[in-house]
Backbone bond lengths (Angstrom), bond angles and torsions (degrees), N, CA, C in turn:
res aa  C-N    CA-C-N  psi(-1)  N-CA   C-N-CA  omega(-1)  CA-C   N-CA-C  phi
1 M - - - 1.454 - - 1.527 108.76 -
2 R 1.292 115.84 135.81 1.466 121.38 178.26 1.527 109.27 -82.09
3 V 1.316 116.29 134.00 1.463 121.86 -178.94 1.522 109.02 -94.56
4 D 1.340 116.67 128.00 1.463 122.20 178.12 1.530 108.97 -77.41
5 P 1.330 118.48 111.10 1.472 119.99 -176.74 1.529 113.80 -66.97
6 T 1.315 118.70 -13.41 1.466 121.04 -179.68 1.531 112.47 -102.83
7 G 1.311 117.15 3.22 1.457 121.13 -176.52 1.512 114.13 -70.01
8 A 1.311 115.94 155.39 1.463 122.12 -180.00 1.524 112.45 -75.23
9 F 1.332 117.76 -10.80 1.459 121.03 -177.08 1.527 112.53 -118.36
10 T 1.323 118.32 8.30 1.455 122.23 -179.22 1.528 110.05 -65.68
11 A 1.329 115.66 138.30 1.459 121.29 -178.90 1.523 108.85 -142.96
12 G 1.319 116.52 164.20 1.461 119.17 -179.96 1.511 112.27 -162.96
13 A 1.325 114.48 173.40 1.465 121.40 179.56 1.521 108.63 -167.99
14 T 1.317 115.21 177.37 1.456 122.14 173.72 1.524 107.34 -122.47
15 L 1.328 116.10 136.21 1.458 121.71 177.62 1.514 108.23 -140.04
16 D 1.319 116.26 120.79 1.469 121.52 -179.92 1.526 111.89 53.01
17 G 1.318 116.81 39.99 1.456 121.68 178.08 1.516 114.75 80.15
18 R 1.317 118.22 -2.87 1.474 122.12 178.66 1.527 109.69 -98.28
19 T 1.319 115.82 141.04 1.452 121.07 175.26 1.523 108.61 -86.47
20 L 1.323 115.97 129.59 1.459 122.08 178.79 1.514 108.87 -110.53
21 A 1.328 116.99 139.06 1.463 122.16 177.88 1.523 108.86 -125.58
22 F 1.318 115.68 139.88 1.462 122.05 -178.13 1.523 109.25 -131.10
23 D 1.316 116.17 146.34 1.459 120.84 179.63 1.517 112.33 -90.59
24 S 1.331 116.92 -3.22 1.461 119.38 178.85 1.525 110.47 -153.20
25 N 1.312 114.82 154.21 1.458 120.93 179.14 1.521 110.99 -64.54
26 K 1.333 116.55 -39.69 1.460 119.05 -178.18 1.531 111.23 -64.25
27 C 1.328 117.93 -33.94 1.464 120.80 178.94 1.530 110.88 -69.04
28 L 1.329 117.46 -40.93 1.467 120.42 175.16 1.520 110.41 -60.38
29 L 1.315 116.94 -47.20 1.461 120.56 -177.00 1.519 111.69 -66.19
30 R 1.326 118.00 -37.93 1.466 119.82 177.35 1.529 110.36 -67.23
31 Y 1.323 117.17 -42.13 1.460 120.51 178.34 1.525 109.81 -59.47
32 R 1.311 116.33 -44.77 1.476 121.46 179.13 1.520 110.70 -61.75
33 L 1.321 116.62 -41.30 1.459 121.83 179.05 1.532 110.81 -64.02
34 D 1.327 116.85 -41.28 1.461 122.06 -176.39 1.525 114.21 -81.23
35 H 1.342 117.61 -27.27 1.465 120.70 -173.12 1.526 114.62 -115.44
36 G 1.290 117.78 -0.17 1.463 119.64 177.36 1.509 113.50 84.99
37 S 1.312 114.01 -154.88 1.458 119.97 -170.89 1.530 112.77 -66.01
38 M 1.280 114.41 146.24 1.462 123.65 172.83 1.504 106.02 -139.01
39 T 1.312 117.16 159.65 1.454 120.09 -179.21 1.520 109.95 -111.61
40 A 1.299 114.95 158.96 1.460 122.73 176.39 1.523 112.65 52.26
41 A 1.325 117.28 37.31 1.471 120.66 178.20 1.524 109.55 -70.04
42 W 1.335 115.07 137.71 1.462 120.46 -178.97 1.527 110.13 -143.57
43 V 1.320 114.46 158.28 1.462 123.34 174.12 1.528 107.20 -130.43
44 T 1.309 115.98 169.59 1.463 121.10 -179.76 1.520 110.44 -103.12
45 D 1.326 116.41 127.83 1.466 121.72 175.69 1.528 108.71 -64.17
46 Y 1.314 116.26 126.68 1.463 121.58 -176.11 1.535 112.26 -58.95
47 Y 1.317 117.18 -40.40 1.466 120.38 -176.49 1.529 113.32 -80.97
48 T 1.322 117.24 -46.80 1.472 120.16 -171.73 1.522 113.67 -94.71
49 R 1.321 117.17 -14.40 1.477 123.63 -177.69 1.533 111.87 60.30
50 T 1.322 116.03 29.67 1.466 121.20 175.60 1.527 108.35 -104.84
51 H 1.330 115.51 158.72 1.461 120.46 179.60 1.519 110.72 -78.56
52 L 1.330 115.03 139.74 1.467 123.01 176.55 1.513 108.27 -123.27
53 A 1.301 117.59 141.21 1.455 119.66 171.87 1.527 108.21 -60.84
54 L 1.319 116.70 134.00 1.461 121.23 -176.38 1.518 111.98 -52.03
55 D 1.317 117.59 -46.94 1.462 120.34 -175.30 1.530 113.76 -74.07
56 A 1.337 118.09 -7.82 1.467 121.52 177.50 1.535 111.78 -101.27
57 A 1.322 116.99 -7.32 1.470 121.07 -175.11 1.524 112.15 -80.93
58 F 1.309 114.24 155.62 1.459 122.57 169.59 1.519 106.06 -109.36
59 F 1.326 116.65 148.04 1.456 120.94 -177.72 1.510 110.64 -127.38
60 V 1.330 115.53 147.14 1.457 121.11 173.06 1.524 106.82 -113.22
61 T 1.316 115.82 129.74 1.459 121.99 174.45 1.518 108.94 -111.42
62 G 1.330 116.31 151.89 1.459 121.03 174.82 1.517 115.25 76.18
63 S 1.327 117.78 20.99 1.471 119.73 179.89 1.527 110.28 -83.14
64 D 1.325 115.49 175.42 1.467 120.38 176.71 1.532 112.12 -91.08
65 V 1.325 117.90 8.30 1.465 122.92 177.81 1.524 108.61 -95.71
66 M 1.307 116.59 127.56 1.458 122.01 -179.74 1.524 110.95 -100.51
67 G 1.313 116.29 142.12 1.453 122.16 173.61 1.523 109.43 -85.88
68 P 1.311 118.17 -177.10 1.461 121.36 -178.12 1.525 113.06 -65.69
69 M 1.322 117.83 -18.42 1.466 122.38 179.85 1.526 110.71 -115.12
70 G 1.336 117.76 25.78 1.461 121.50 -179.51 1.514 111.90 96.40
71 A 1.326 115.65 -150.03 1.466 121.08 -178.94 1.520 109.63 -55.20
72 D 1.329 116.62 138.92 1.467 120.68 -175.26 1.519 109.66 -152.25
73 L 1.324 115.46 171.42 1.456 122.37 171.51 1.524 106.71 -89.21
74 V 1.304 117.18 130.42 1.462 122.15 -179.84 1.530 107.74 -95.67
75 A 1.330 116.70 124.11 1.469 121.70 -177.56 1.524 110.84 -91.08
76 L 1.335 115.23 138.26 1.460 122.09 178.34 1.520 109.48 -140.60
77 G 1.321 116.03 156.96 1.449 121.42 -172.77 1.507 116.71 -83.47
78 S 1.325 118.75 -12.33 1.467 120.21 -179.27 1.521 109.77 -152.93
79 R 1.320 115.13 160.91 1.472 119.01 176.65 1.530 109.92 -62.60
80 A 1.333 117.71 -37.99 1.466 120.58 178.82 1.532 110.86 -60.42
81 D 1.338 117.09 -43.39 1.468 120.06 177.22 1.522 110.83 -64.50
82 A 1.327 117.15 -39.21 1.465 120.60 178.64 1.528 110.60 -63.68
83 E 1.311 117.03 -41.38 1.467 120.32 179.27 1.527 111.13 -68.52
84 R 1.326 117.58 -36.81 1.468 121.00 175.78 1.522 109.62 -64.33
85 F 1.335 116.82 -42.38 1.454 121.58 178.76 1.533 110.39 -61.46
86 V 1.334 117.13 -43.99 1.465 121.67 178.31 1.526 110.42 -60.67
87 H 1.323 116.91 -40.75 1.461 120.33 178.29 1.528 110.81 -59.00
88 D 1.324 116.91 -39.62 1.466 121.67 -177.34 1.526 113.78 -85.94
89 H 1.342 117.09 -30.03 1.468 120.00 -170.12 1.528 114.22 -130.94
90 H 1.334 117.51 9.59 1.465 122.00 178.10 1.531 111.00 68.91
91 G 1.301 117.53 -173.36 1.455 122.26 -179.81 1.517 112.46 98.91
92 A 1.329 114.88 -167.49 1.461 121.82 -178.37 1.529 109.55 -134.23
93 P 1.340 117.07 133.68 1.472 120.18 179.56 1.531 111.54 -85.46
94 H 1.345 115.75 145.71 1.463 122.02 178.74 1.517 109.49 -144.17
95 A 1.312 116.97 140.35 1.465 121.02 166.56 1.527 106.75 -72.91
96 F 1.331 117.33 156.26 1.457 120.44 -179.58 1.530 111.76 -52.55
97 A 1.322 117.25 -42.59 1.467 121.73 -177.80 1.527 112.62 -60.88
98 E 1.323 117.63 -18.97 1.465 121.81 -179.26 1.530 112.61 -89.04
99 I 1.317 117.77 -5.87 1.465 121.49 -178.65 1.523 108.22 -88.13
100 G 1.327 116.08 106.79 1.455 120.75 -179.33 1.519 112.47 -98.82
101 S 1.305 115.30 176.68 1.464 120.60 -177.68 1.527 112.10 -61.88
102 E 1.321 118.33 -34.74 1.466 120.69 178.90 1.526 111.01 -63.02
103 T 1.317 116.95 -40.97 1.469 120.99 178.33 1.525 110.23 -63.12
104 I 1.317 117.13 -44.08 1.454 121.07 -179.12 1.521 110.92 -66.82
105 R 1.321 116.89 -48.08 1.477 121.16 -178.71 1.532 112.21 -62.71
106 A 1.331 118.22 -27.54 1.464 121.09 179.73 1.526 112.56 -62.13
107 F 1.331 117.62 -22.47 1.460 120.94 178.91 1.533 112.25 -79.99
108 F 1.339 116.39 -6.71 1.471 121.47 -176.04 1.533 109.70 -128.49
109 P 1.334 116.98 73.01 1.479 119.12 -177.81 1.527 112.47 -66.38
């Protein structure tokens, strides 16, 4: 699958010197869960379309916004942006550290 570099859900990382590209945040997070550590992992801020370090991002789950592969985690650059997004699109805001394996696996029934 070709990854749209301008998409609101584009994500990436480096693993063993290889660049990895993902079309959705949930796919990056599942890959990380299944394959272990990766370096320079990033997601795209939904509002600004800029790259954010994965561990610095905030995510919204359960919103009415769909990613390219259906329901997804929406990445945002701050808790304030996540709360604004929730106000407009519902869901629940989470810091990256709050996203556990159960949350990630729930996107892949």
